[in-house]
PASEPA-652044 format. One record per residue (C-alpha): x, y, z; residue in one letter. Coordinates in steps of 0.001 Angstrom, whole numbers, plus 500000, padded with zeros to 6 digits. Each point is the difference from the previous one (the first is absolute). Layout:
N
XYZA ...
***
This chain:
268
059133301385243429X 498903496511498850X 500405501049496385X 503489501303500746X 500945496724501657X 498621498069497051X 501979502083497489X 503145499561502094X 499557496213500066X 499364499920496240X 503110502082499347X 502056497641502159X 498594496963498162X 500808501493496592X 503511500751501183X 500544496469501330X 498562498180496940X 502779501004497556X 502552499161502689X 498474496531500422X 500044499445496249X 503591501191499876X 500939497658502856X 498412497052498195X 501874500838496811X 503224500396501938X 499488496578501618X 499568498325496614X 503017501834498651X 501992499040503077X 499284496320499431X 501000500352496347X 503250501702501011X 500685497277502578X 499615497311497340X 502156501952497561X 502802500207502567X 499910496245500523X 499669499067496325X 503723500397499359X 500676497280502543X 496800497990499648X 500581496728501914X 498017498269497243X 503265499988498045X 501305497331502379X 496997497809499213X 500527500591496273X 503601498828500253X 498946496934501973X 497266499177497478X 502351500204497031X 502523497787501755X 497380497406500965X 498592499954496454X 503325498695498708X 500703497543502828X 499341496247499646X 497550499298502821X 497308497611501192X 499675496209499725X 500856500163496289X 503017502263500609X 498993502323497151X 499853503750499498X 496993502066498936X 501701501235496855X 497631497883497916X 496890501488501631X 497542501491497503X 498360503117501436X 498120500669496783X 502811501325497800X 501714496669499403X 502236497748502149X 502438502051502052X 498800503408498716X 499425502324502936X 500109503520498585X 496502501262499225X 498229496999501548X 498786501742503146X 497946502666498191X 498059497296498116X 498967497975503053X 497571498498500987X 499383498205496685X 498826496636498636X 502517497138499763X 499228497050497740X 502133497501501952X 497936500471503162X 496770500940498178X 499409502863502433X 500664503672500535X 502954500572502306X 501648502946501679X 503732500221500647X 499977498162503328X 497770497141498853X 502081499643496827X 503170499808502079X 498391497231502051X 499376498060496784X 503605500407498868X 501403499099503400X 497953496803499982X 500542498908496388X 503626501074499604X 501406499643503500X 497765497385501607X 498652502118502857X 496439499426501213X 497914502994498932X 497279499095502499X 502487499864502886X 501520503370499067X 496533501571499731X 499270498924503582X 503237501505501348X 499520503267501948X 501035503196498235X 503628500979500454X 501243496487500751X 501940497389498066X 498995499761496332X 497316502671500393X 502816502398500860X 501920498845496950X 496963500549497764X 499798503607501175X 503666500402499048X 499229498567496547X 497081502414499703X 502200502966500942X 502578499194497324X 497546499034497261X 497874503101500528X 503114502167500028X 500916498660496554X 496808501653498682X 500410503281501874X 499069502931497771X 497972497817497619X 496276500450499430X 497410497509501215X 498464498060497151X 498048497059501379X 498554497773497274X 496233499553499782X 499860497836496887X 499269496637501636X 496500499308501316X 501393499043503417X 501839503333500252X 496769501877499302X 498083497803502441X 502567500625502746X 499695503744499434X 496244499798500593X 500479497814503091X 502600502429501346X 497664502924499427X 497208498296501934X 502370499122502841X 501239503596500137X 496478501309500605X 498733497077502107X 499083501098503518X 500047497637502952X 501606499091503287X 499275501431503454X 500474503585498762X 498239499640496633X 503167501091498180X 501114499566496405X 503230500869498229X 498006502907498565X 499270501310503515X 503553501347500120X 500980500065496335X 496798500733498086X 500078503792499872X 502351502964500121X 501099501878503092X 499977497254502627X 502710499429502563X 500823497981503121X 501827502085502587X 502797501637497962X 499785497564497090X 498267501021496784X 497963497167498466X 500192499755496208X 496856499365497973X 500715496625498399X 497223499891497412X 501884502138497456X 503272501760499268X 501979501576501564X 498788498524503286X 500213496394498845X 503647500451499057X 500759501642503360X 498494496927501674X 500482496893497886X 503010501424498143X 501944500703503188X 500118496431501347X 502216498186500864X 501322502573502433X 502255500242503015X 497870500876503039X 501910502189502424X 497484499274502780X 500646496257499873X 503566499965498692X 499041497498497307X 499326499834496296X 496387499188499164X 498743498508496752X 496469500463498696X 498812496783501646X 501011501255503448X 498548503436499279X 496607498572499037X 500109497733503045X 500445503068502217X 497135501799498231X 497709497091500830X 501236500095503603X 499074503671500278X 496570499254498545X 499563497306502704X 499633497353497297X 501491496496500283X 503461499856498484X 499962498904496358X 502102497038498954X 503471500843498718X 499939500229496180X 496261499273500048X 497793500772497009X 498380502793502026X 503286501863500520X 501023499414496386X 496637501316498755X 500460503161502060X 503469500333498488X 498533499751496495X 497390502659500755X 502507502411501538X 502610499276497338X 497640500642497095X 498914503227501715X 503694500944500027X 500368499623496205X 502483502514498644X 501328500937503425X 503686499677500800X 501293497375502445X 502079501482502851X 500707496726501774X 501462499075502340X 498931503166501763X 500082501297503546X 496978500132502303X 499375501157503557X 
***
């Protein structure tokens, strides 16, 4: 009798296991279908339009536009710039990502205070405008392949710093970026977590931001996304456009080499 019960339980388990696997696959497919349905009317398009308009507007204490801003391809050249950032800039003598470079241009060309903007909460005032810039600029490189330069010594150094930060454990929960994104097959609730140390996972992560977040009803740039990652790790928030966040961007961007940018994308 005990053997019969055991065989019955085993049979039931074997029958349920494929169903569970199928349900998990269906959940992932359902999320993908949900995003696909919304892609045609991705609200990020509104941020793109705002960013393009702001780029051309005379603004700030100097009443100037950002059309002379050099994002690495020459003054005013936007197309293709996003997929080569972060990179080294000679005029600032540092490696910069898109948001930190925009801060430099807003200060030098328009007269804004970069420090004051960096202290502004996400989603407010000029921080909100920067995310609109990021949406438009990234969209101008949509479909292009990531090709971050690693020719300058500072670019290579920032890659190594970013790699160490990615694997550094700490905080109250002893977490690292790698705790969630260091191997295949991990997920939080219904959300699959891409492995960010190589393609294609790095492109699915780094290459998908900025993105419109349905859950918050806002567009998030990479700076806000990394800030939220640190929050979930129970780390102190990093400074906006800090070297730490830029170094992580270099590491993730180089890992995305050859992948195609899909920004601005749509996230849960």
